[in-house]
C-alpha positions in Angstrom: 0.2 -24.5 -26.2 1.2 -21.7 -27.7 3.0 -19.6 -24.5 1.3 -16.3 -25.6 -2.1 -18.0 -25.3 -0.7 -19.2 -21.9 0.1 -16.1 -20.4 -3.3 -14.3 -21.8 -4.8 -17.5 -19.6 -2.8 -16.9 -16.6 -3.3 -13.1 -16.5 -6.8 -13.4 -17.0 -7.4 -15.8 -14.3 -5.3 -13.5 -12.0 -7.7 -10.1 -12.6 -10.6 -12.7 -12.2 -9.3 -14.0 -8.6 -8.4 -10.9 -7.9 -12.2 -9.0 -8.8 -13.1 -11.7 -6.2 -10.9 -10.9 -3.5 -11.9 -6.8 -3.6 -15.5 -8.0 -3.1 -15.0 -10.4 -0.2 -13.0 -7.8 1.4 -16.1 -5.3 0.6 -18.7 -7.9 2.1 -16.3 -8.5 4.7 -16.1 -4.8 5.9 -18.2 -5.5 8.9 -16.5 -8.2 10.4 -13.4 -6.5 11.3 -13.0 -4.6 14.3 -14.0 -0.6 14.3 -10.7 0.3 15.4 -9.2 -1.4 12.0 -10.5 0.2 9.3 -10.8 0.6 5.9 -10.9 3.3 3.3 -14.2 5.0 1.7 -14.7 5.0 -2.2 -13.2 8.9 -2.1 -10.1 9.0 0.0 -7.0 10.3 -0.4 -3.9 9.9 2.3 0.0 9.9 2.5 2.5 7.7 4.4 5.5 9.1 4.8 8.2 6.7 6.5 11.3 7.8 8.4 14.3 5.5 9.8 15.0 5.4 13.7 17.9 6.6 15.2 18.7 5.3 18.8 16.2 4.5 21.8 13.1 5.6 18.8 14.3 9.0 17.6 13.4 9.5 14.1 16.0 10.4 11.9 14.2 11.0 8.0 17.7 12.0 7.0 20.0 9.1 7.7 20.0 7.6 4.2 22.9 5.6 4.2 24.3 2.6 6.2 28.0 1.5 6.6 29.0 -1.8 4.0 32.2 -3.7 3.5 32.6 -2.3 0.1 35.4 0.0 -1.0 32.7 2.7 -1.0 32.8 4.1 2.4 28.7 4.5 2.4 26.2 3.1 0.3 22.9 4.6 -0.8 19.5 2.7 0.5 17.2 2.3 -2.2 13.4 2.2 -0.5 10.6 3.8 -0.3 10.1 7.0 1.9 6.4 8.1 0.7 3.2 6.9 -0.5 0.5 9.0 -1.5 -2.8 7.3 -2.6 -6.1 8.6 -3.6 -9.4 5.9 -4.1 -12.1 6.8 -6.0 -15.1 4.2 -6.0 -13.6 1.3 -7.6 -10.1 2.7 -9.3 -7.1 3.8 -6.6 -3.5 6.1 -7.7 -0.8 4.8 -5.9 2.2 7.4 -6.0 5.5 6.0 -3.8 8.6 8.1 -4.2 12.4 6.0 -3.6 15.1 7.2 -1.6 16.9 7.0 -5.3 14.4 9.3 -6.7 12.4 7.8 -9.1 8.8 7.7 -8.3 6.5 4.5 -9.2 3.1 5.6 -10.8 0.3 2.6 -10.3 -3.3 2.6 -10.8 -5.7 -0.6 -9.2 -8.7 -1.4 -10.9 -10.6 -4.7 -11.0 -8.0 -6.1 -8.8 -5.3 -5.3 -11.1 -2.3 -2.6 -10.5 -0.7 -1.4 -13.6 2.3 0.9 -13.0 5.6 2.9 -14.7 8.5 4.2 -12.9 9.7 7.7 -13.7 13.2 7.0 -14.8 11.5 4.3 -17.4 8.2 5.9 -17.7 7.7 4.1 -21.3 7.4 0.8 -19.9 4.2 -0.2 -18.4 3.4 -3.1 -16.2 0.3 -5.0 -15.0 0.0 -7.9 -11.8 -2.0 -8.7 -9.3 -3.2 -5.4 -7.2 -4.4 -7.0 -3.8 -1.0 -7.5 -1.8 0.9 -5.3 0.5 1.0 -1.4 0.3 -1.5 -1.5 -3.0 -4.1 -3.6 -0.8 -6.1 -0.9 -0.6 -9.7 -2.7 -0.8 -9.1 -4.9 2.7 -7.3 -2.2 4.9 -5.0 0.6 5.2 -1.8 -0.3 4.2 0.5 -0.7 7.0 -2.0 -2.5 9.3 -2.2 -5.7 8.0 -0.9 -8.0 11.1 -2.8 -6.8 13.9 -5.9 -8.9 15.1 -7.8 -8.4 18.3 -5.7 -10.7 20.2 -3.1 -7.3 19.5 -5.1 -5.2 21.1 -3.5 -3.4 24.0 -6.1 -0.4 24.6 -5.6 3.4 24.6 -2.2 4.7 25.0 -1.3 8.5 24.7 0.5 8.7 21.4 1.4 11.5 18.5 -0.2 14.3 21.0 -3.9 12.2 20.8 -5.1 9.5 22.5 -4.5 6.0 20.2 -5.9 3.0 20.2 -2.6 0.4 20.4 -2.0 -2.5 18.8 1.9 -4.8 19.0 2.6 -8.3 17.8 4.8 -8.3 21.2 3.3 -10.7 23.0 2.4 -13.3 19.5 5.2 -16.0 19.6 3.9 -18.0 16.7 3.5 -14.9 14.4 7.0 -13.9 15.0 8.2 -17.3 14.5 5.9 -17.5 11.5 6.7 -14.3 9.7 9.8 -13.8 11.5 9.0 -10.1 12.6 9.9 -8.7 15.5 8.8 -5.6 15.3 5.3 -4.1 14.7 3.1 -1.7 16.1 0.1 0.6 15.0 -1.8 3.6 16.4 -5.4 4.5 15.1 -6.6 7.9 16.5 -9.3 7.0 19.4 -11.5 10.6 17.6 -11.3 10.0 14.0 -10.7 5.8 14.1 -8.2 6.5 11.3 -4.7 5.3 11.3 -1.8 7.8 12.3 1.0 5.3 12.3 3.1 2.3 12.6 6.2 1.2 13.2 8.7 -1.7 11.9 12.2 -2.6 11.7 12.6 0.1 8.7 10.8 2.6 10.6 8.2 4.6 11.5 5.7 5.7 9.1 2.7 8.2 9.6 -0.2 9.3 8.1 -1.8 12.2 7.0 -5.3 12.5 5.6 -6.1 15.2 2.7 -9.4 16.0 1.7 -11.8 13.3 -0.4 -11.1 13.4 -4.3 -14.2 15.0 -6.0 -13.1 14.1 -9.2 -13.5 10.2 -10.2 -9.7 9.0 -11.0 -9.2 8.8 -14.8 -6.3 6.0 -15.8 -3.8 7.3 -18.6 -4.1 6.3 -21.8 -1.1 4.2 -22.1 -1.9 2.0 -19.2 -5.4 1.3 -20.9 -3.5 0.6 -24.4 -1.1 -2.4 -22.0 -4.4 -3.6 -20.2 -5.4 -4.3 -23.6 -2.1 -6.3 -25.2 -3.5 -8.7 -22.1 -7.5 -8.1 -23.2 -9.7 -7.7 -25.8 -11.2 -4.6 -24.9 -10.5 -1.8 -21.9 -11.6 -2.4 -18.6 -15.4 -1.2 -18.2 -16.0 2.4 -17.9 -11.8 2.9 -18.8 -12.6 3.4 -22.5 -9.7 5.5 -23.8 -10.9 9.0 -24.3 -11.2 10.7 -28.0 
């Protein structure tokens, strides 16, 4: 079979699978705990990640680690700022890394179209329902938590929060090899406040909901059309 045809079929299958996952996630909203919210059709927020130094103190400027090399310090490249916007069935995610470049992603129909500021003309496409891009099933960073991880209401970040931690879940820790994961949901608003992992503390900041539908730039639509025969429904290339 022609390699190009095979690749197109694989991507088409991933697109259909991603769309199914998104629909199922929307249908299961009512089954989730009320303290684990899902973004609405119009939402905007920012997540800032800071490393931690010593006994839980954060240090956003500590971007270097010691390594055994000729150089005394090596810059750690990791995401430090996530900016999200959702309008109807489209999401946009901008991720800033410590090395300075920004990754721009558009999520539509279960797929992710993206590029990086250090090479903006190189467009890529992959499934869009994983990791930090899985906005259809919940706010990023809260994926591990289940009802059994809930520990009650605590005072944190100058407010009352629903608190979750995997500390007592030995099975999860063994299977995932993750030893630290905790999260806080505002008791007042029901929205995420922060979550902590071994990578640091991630804090949420919510913005006003968008009033205009996100439009995907032409270069991303053209890349989509190299895999599919026509642009995604509702995203025709503007005249």
